[in-house]
C-alpha positions as CSV (number, residue, x, y, z in Angstrom):
1,M,23.3,6.5,6.8
2,K,21.0,7.3,9.7
3,L,18.8,10.4,9.7
4,K,17.7,12.2,12.8
5,T,14.4,10.9,14.0
6,V,12.7,14.3,13.7
7,W,12.8,13.9,9.9
8,Y,10.5,10.9,10.1
9,T,7.9,12.3,12.5
10,G,4.4,11.9,11.0
11,L,5.5,10.0,7.9
12,D,4.3,6.6,6.8
13,E,6.9,3.9,5.7
14,D,6.8,4.9,2.0
15,Q,7.3,8.5,2.8
16,K,10.2,7.6,5.1
17,K,11.9,5.6,2.4
18,E,11.4,8.4,-0.2
19,L,12.8,11.0,2.3
20,R,15.8,8.9,3.1
21,A,16.6,8.4,-0.6
22,D,16.2,12.2,-1.3
23,F,18.4,12.9,1.8
24,I,21.2,10.6,0.5
25,S,21.0,12.0,-3.0
26,A,21.4,15.5,-1.7
27,Q,24.7,14.8,0.0
28,V,26.7,17.3,-2.2
29,L,24.1,20.0,-1.6
30,R,24.0,19.3,2.2
31,K,27.8,19.5,2.4
32,R,27.9,22.8,0.6
33,L,25.2,24.2,2.8
34,T,27.0,23.1,5.9
35,K,30.1,24.9,4.6
36,I,28.2,28.1,3.9
37,L,26.5,28.0,7.4
38,N,29.9,27.3,9.1
39,D,31.4,30.3,7.3
40,K,28.5,32.5,8.4
41,I,29.1,31.3,12.0
42,E,32.8,32.2,11.8
43,T,32.0,35.6,10.3
44,K,29.5,36.3,13.1
45,R,32.1,35.2,15.7
46,T,34.7,37.6,14.2
47,M,32.2,40.4,14.3
48,M,31.3,39.7,17.9
49,R,35.0,40.1,18.9
50,N,35.1,43.6,17.3
51,D,36.3,46.0,20.0
52,D,33.7,48.6,18.9
53,N,30.9,46.3,20.1
54,Y,32.0,46.5,23.7
55,E,31.4,50.2,23.8
56,K,27.8,50.0,22.7
57,A,25.2,50.4,25.4
58,N,23.2,47.4,24.2
59,W,26.2,45.2,24.1
60,N,24.5,42.4,26.1
61,Y,21.6,42.3,23.6
62,L,24.0,42.2,20.6
63,M,25.8,39.2,22.2
64,A,22.6,37.4,23.0
65,D,21.3,37.9,19.5
66,S,24.6,36.7,18.0
67,L,24.6,33.6,20.2
68,G,21.0,32.8,19.3
69,Y,21.8,33.2,15.6
70,E,24.7,30.8,15.9
71,R,22.6,28.3,17.9
72,A,20.0,28.3,15.1
73,L,22.5,27.8,12.4
74,Q,24.1,24.9,14.4
75,E,20.7,23.3,14.7
76,I,20.2,23.5,11.0
77,I,23.7,21.9,10.5
78,S,22.7,19.2,12.9
79,L,19.5,18.5,10.9
80,I,21.1,18.3,7.5
81,S,24.0,16.1,8.7
82,S,23.7,12.4,9.0
83,D,24.4,10.9,12.4
84,E,27.6,9.4,10.8
85,N,28.8,12.9,10.0
86,N,28.3,14.0,13.6
87,S,30.5,11.4,15.3
């Protein structure tokens, strides 16, 4: 299992080994969190498609906010997933 390199930034070898072991042991938690985050993304996408949103004067800001929210959640999913899970 390979972690993203950002996890190791600034760590010595012992800390890297400990972090890798903790990351592996948290696999069930990481999978559950990924599912929760993906559900949140899907809920937000559904809300974005609501016809009422198109009538709002600040529609473009709502869409930009929603896309930024999704991008942030996707980044978290990427960080908590092993490289093997992303292939």
